[in-house]
C-alpha positions, 0 to 999 in steps of 0.5 A: 510537469508530471502528475501522479497518474502518470506514474502510479500503478493502475493495477493494484493488487488488493484485499477486501475487508474479510480476507484471511491474514494467511491470504493477504501474506500469500498476496504480498509474497507472490506479488513481490510487494510490501504492502496491500490496500484493503478496500471495501466493496465501493473500492474505497480505501479502509486500510493498508496491510503491510510487512510491518503489520505482518512483523507485529502479527508474527511477534504476537504469535511467537509471544502466544498473545495471538489465538491459534497462530493467526489462523482465522484472523482477518486483515482488518484485525492487523491492518493499519486503519489511519491511511494517507492517500493522494489524489491522482491530480496531485503534482510530483512535488506533493507526492514527493513531500509526503513520501519524505514526511512519512515512514510509509513506502507507498501511497494509495492513489484516489480520484473521487474517493475511489482507488485508482492506483498506487505509487511507491518510492521506487516508482518516483525513483525509477521515474527520475532515473528515466527522465535523467537518462532521456536528458543525456 
């Protein structure tokens, strides 16, 4: 049986609390990812800023309800704060069940309260494909 830490991405692109929204958007675009965990100084996940959060900001800017076109805004002003995480020692079944039950595409992977990786739907699908290919 494979565990989450066997397929997770350990080199997680993150932003820290206090990071500008503009810098977070730049990281999303340059890293070609759909969401960034927001961490504090102890590598504890305090939020996620995703494409959906950025789209919500874009609407606020378009409608004129966001001051100064988002300049000076910080990730904590727009991030999703209620973050679901998963332990690195959980099973693939637990991971798949969580991704099925929820709308998000990625799960921060934790070990002893610290961010140690991230796993996405695509990672799971790639793993399933690799196993299928190996068994042929």
